[in-house]
C-alpha positions in Angstrom: -37.0 -51.7 56.4 -33.4 -50.6 56.2 -32.6 -46.9 55.7 -30.9 -46.4 52.3 -30.1 -43.6 49.9 -32.5 -42.8 47.0 -32.2 -40.4 44.1 -35.6 -39.1 43.3 -36.6 -36.7 40.6 -39.6 -35.7 38.5 -40.3 -35.9 34.8 -42.8 -33.7 33.1 -43.3 -32.9 29.4 -46.0 -32.1 26.8 -45.2 -35.5 25.1 -43.4 -38.6 26.2 -42.8 -42.1 24.7 -42.1 -44.8 27.3 -41.4 -47.7 24.9 -42.9 -51.1 24.3 -42.0 -54.1 22.3 -42.0 -52.7 18.7 -42.9 -55.1 16.0 -43.6 -54.1 12.4 -45.4 -50.8 11.9 -46.6 -50.1 15.4 -44.6 -48.3 18.1 -46.4 -48.4 21.4 -45.8 -46.9 24.8 -46.2 -48.0 28.4 -48.1 -46.0 31.0 -44.9 -45.3 33.0 -41.2 -44.8 32.0 -39.2 -47.9 31.2 -36.0 -48.6 33.2 -34.1 -48.4 29.9 -35.5 -44.9 29.2 -34.5 -43.6 32.7 -31.1 -45.1 32.5 -30.7 -43.6 29.0 -31.6 -40.2 30.4 -29.0 -40.7 33.2 -26.4 -41.8 30.7 -27.1 -38.7 28.6 -26.5 -36.6 31.7 -23.2 -38.4 32.3 -22.2 -38.0 28.6 -22.1 -41.8 27.9 -22.1 -42.6 24.2 -24.8 -45.0 23.0 -22.1 -47.3 21.7 -20.4 -47.7 25.1 -22.0 -51.0 25.9 -19.9 -51.6 29.0 -21.0 -48.4 30.6 -24.7 -49.0 29.9 -24.6 -52.5 31.2 -23.0 -51.2 34.4 -25.8 -48.8 34.9 -28.4 -51.5 34.4 -26.7 -53.9 36.8 -25.8 -51.4 39.4 -29.0 -49.4 39.8 -32.4 -50.3 41.1 -35.4 -48.5 39.6 -38.9 -47.5 40.6 -41.4 -44.9 39.3 -44.5 -43.3 40.7 -47.2 -42.7 38.1 -48.4 -39.2 39.1 -50.4 -38.7 35.9 -50.4 -41.2 33.0 -51.5 -38.6 30.4 -53.6 -39.2 27.3 -52.6 -41.3 24.4 -51.7 -39.5 21.1 -51.4 -41.5 17.9 -48.9 -40.1 15.3 -49.1 -41.6 11.8 -46.0 -41.9 9.6 -45.6 -42.5 5.9 -42.1 -43.3 4.8 -40.5 -44.5 1.6 -37.6 -46.9 1.3 -36.1 -48.9 -1.6 -36.8 -52.6 -1.8 -34.1 -54.9 -0.4 -31.9 -56.2 -3.2 -28.8 -58.4 -3.1 -25.6 -56.4 -3.1 -27.5 -53.1 -3.1 -26.1 -50.3 -0.9 -27.2 -46.8 -0.2 -24.8 -44.3 1.4 -27.3 -41.6 2.2 -31.0 -41.0 2.6 -30.9 -39.1 -0.7 -29.5 -42.2 -2.4 -32.4 -44.2 -1.1 -35.0 -41.8 -2.4 -33.4 -41.6 -5.8 -34.0 -45.3 -6.3 -36.6 -46.1 -8.9 -38.2 -49.0 -7.0 -39.5 -47.6 -3.7 -41.8 -49.2 -1.1 -44.2 -47.1 1.0 -44.3 -48.0 4.7 -47.2 -46.9 6.9 -46.6 -46.9 10.6 -47.9 -45.2 13.8 -46.3 -44.1 17.0 -48.0 -43.7 20.4 -47.2 -40.9 22.8 -48.3 -39.9 26.2 -49.4 -36.2 26.4 -49.0 -34.2 29.7 -47.8 -37.2 31.5 -46.0 -36.8 34.9 -43.8 -39.4 36.6 -41.5 -39.4 39.6 -38.7 -42.0 39.3 -36.5 -43.2 42.2 -33.1 -44.8 41.8 -30.9 -46.6 44.3 -27.6 -48.4 44.1 -27.5 -52.2 44.5 -25.1 -53.6 47.0 -21.8 -54.9 45.8 -21.9 -53.1 42.4 -19.7 -50.5 40.9 -20.5 -47.5 38.8 -21.5 -43.8 39.1 -22.5 -42.7 42.6 -26.0 -41.3 43.3 -24.3 -38.0 43.9 -22.7 -38.1 40.5 -26.1 -39.0 38.9 -27.7 -36.1 40.7 -25.1 -33.7 39.3 -25.6 -35.3 35.8 -29.3 -34.4 36.0 -28.6 -30.9 37.1 -25.9 -30.3 34.4 -26.4 -32.9 31.7 -23.6 -33.4 29.1 -26.1 -34.5 26.4 -29.7 -33.2 25.9 -32.1 -35.3 28.0 -35.5 -36.2 26.5 -38.6 -38.2 27.4 -38.1 -41.4 25.4 -37.7 -39.8 22.0 -35.7 -36.9 20.8 -39.0 -35.1 19.8 -40.0 -35.1 23.5 -38.1 -32.5 25.5 -38.6 -32.0 29.2 -41.2 -29.4 30.1 -40.0 -28.9 33.7 -36.6 -29.2 35.4 -36.2 -32.7 36.9 -35.2 -31.2 40.3 -33.3 -34.3 41.5 -32.8 -34.8 45.3 -30.6 -37.3 47.1 -32.5 -38.5 50.1 -32.2 -41.1 52.9 -35.4 -42.9 53.6 -36.7 -46.0 55.4 -38.2 -47.7 52.4 -39.4 -46.7 48.9 -42.7 -45.1 49.7 -41.0 -43.0 52.4 -38.6 -41.8 49.8 -41.4 -40.4 47.7 -42.9 -38.8 50.9 -39.5 -37.2 51.7 -39.2 -35.9 48.1 -42.6 -34.3 48.1 -41.9 -32.7 51.5 -38.6 -31.3 50.3 -40.1 -30.0 47.1 -43.2 -28.4 48.7 -42.5 -24.9 47.5 -41.5 -25.9 44.0 -44.6 -28.1 43.9 -46.8 -25.1 44.4 -45.4 -23.5 41.3 -45.7 -26.9 39.5 -49.3 -27.2 40.5 -50.1 -23.8 39.0 -48.3 -24.7 35.7 -49.9 -28.1 35.5 -53.4 -28.1 37.1 -54.4 -31.5 38.2 -50.8 -32.8 38.2 -50.2 -32.8 41.9 -49.6 -36.4 43.1 -52.4 -37.7 45.2 -55.0 -35.1 44.3 -57.6 -37.8 44.0 -58.9 -40.2 46.6 -57.5 -43.1 44.6 -54.0 -44.4 45.5 -51.1 -43.6 43.2 -49.4 -46.7 41.7 -45.7 -47.1 42.3 -43.9 -49.7 40.1 -40.6 -50.9 41.3 -37.9 -53.4 40.2 -38.3 -56.9 41.8 -35.1 -58.5 43.2 -33.2 -55.2 43.2 -32.4 -55.0 46.9 -35.8 -53.9 48.3 -36.8 -57.2 50.1 -39.7 -55.7 52.1 -41.2 -54.1 49.0 -40.8 -57.4 47.1 -42.9 -59.2 49.7 -45.5 -56.4 49.9 -46.1 -56.1 46.1 -49.8 -56.1 45.2 -49.2 -57.0 41.6 -46.4 -58.2 39.4 -45.8 -57.7 35.7 -43.0 -58.3 33.2 -41.4 -55.7 31.0 -38.7 -56.0 28.3 -36.6 -53.0 29.3 -33.4 -54.5 30.8 -30.4 -53.3 28.8 -28.5 -55.9 26.7 -27.1 -53.7 23.9 -28.4 -50.2 23.6 -26.7 -49.5 20.3 -28.5 -52.4 18.7 -31.8 -51.8 20.6 -31.6 -55.2 22.3 -33.3 -55.6 25.7 -34.2 -58.4 28.1 -37.1 -59.2 30.4 -37.4 -57.6 33.9 -40.0 -58.1 36.6 -41.6 -55.2 38.5 -44.1 -55.0 41.3 -46.8 -52.5 42.3 -47.3 -50.7 45.6 -50.0 -48.1 46.3 -48.8 -44.7 47.5 -51.1 -42.2 49.3 -50.0 -38.6 49.7 -48.7 -37.7 53.1 -49.9 -34.2 54.2 -47.3 -32.3 56.2 -49.4 -30.1 58.3 -51.3 -28.2 55.6 -53.7 -28.9 52.7 -52.8 -29.4 49.1 -51.6 -26.3 47.2 
């Protein structure tokens, strides 16, 4: 495996929504963050407007993505009741108040799924031959974000600083080992605040999902499982996305000379 630079950070929050194909009244969530969600968080840190299609597409093309599922969290279902006027030819409403003042309203029932107390550790790397923000610039964007970052939806703030680190590692799994080693002291505090959240506390391996055909050839070959997600960015302003393949590796915690905190 070739040594490369990785940007690794941790996402923790009381609630998170990691997106899914949304059809009709159901808004689902995956078990780990979508690439589009992580790139949206990075774009917020950089101060990129949602309507800047060129900048968002550059992030999607230029960055490879992986995420370690430290704790999937529990599903929470939130029911919504909303009213909206029936669609009519040539009808226009300038404000939400105008809509509710209409005499002919429809009631829409929907539900949204969230992950509660979920923990994930994303890793980002730059693809060869692409242009865009450097990993160092992305690190600074996470440390001092221009726009407020959140975990999938605006109602889901971060519950812990992301603590980004720019690391050199011989492969993706080694990058996660290096991050945990560098964050050992902070992880002790993290473990006290979120009991059971320390990665690798159980005997079961921790899944790592990574983007296929994004420059990690050895990981592509070693993938234990593959799945397809619709989270490649086409037009963020219009909520248009394309399919992307990701593979799974199993990560086991590397103990650096002492037991878990």
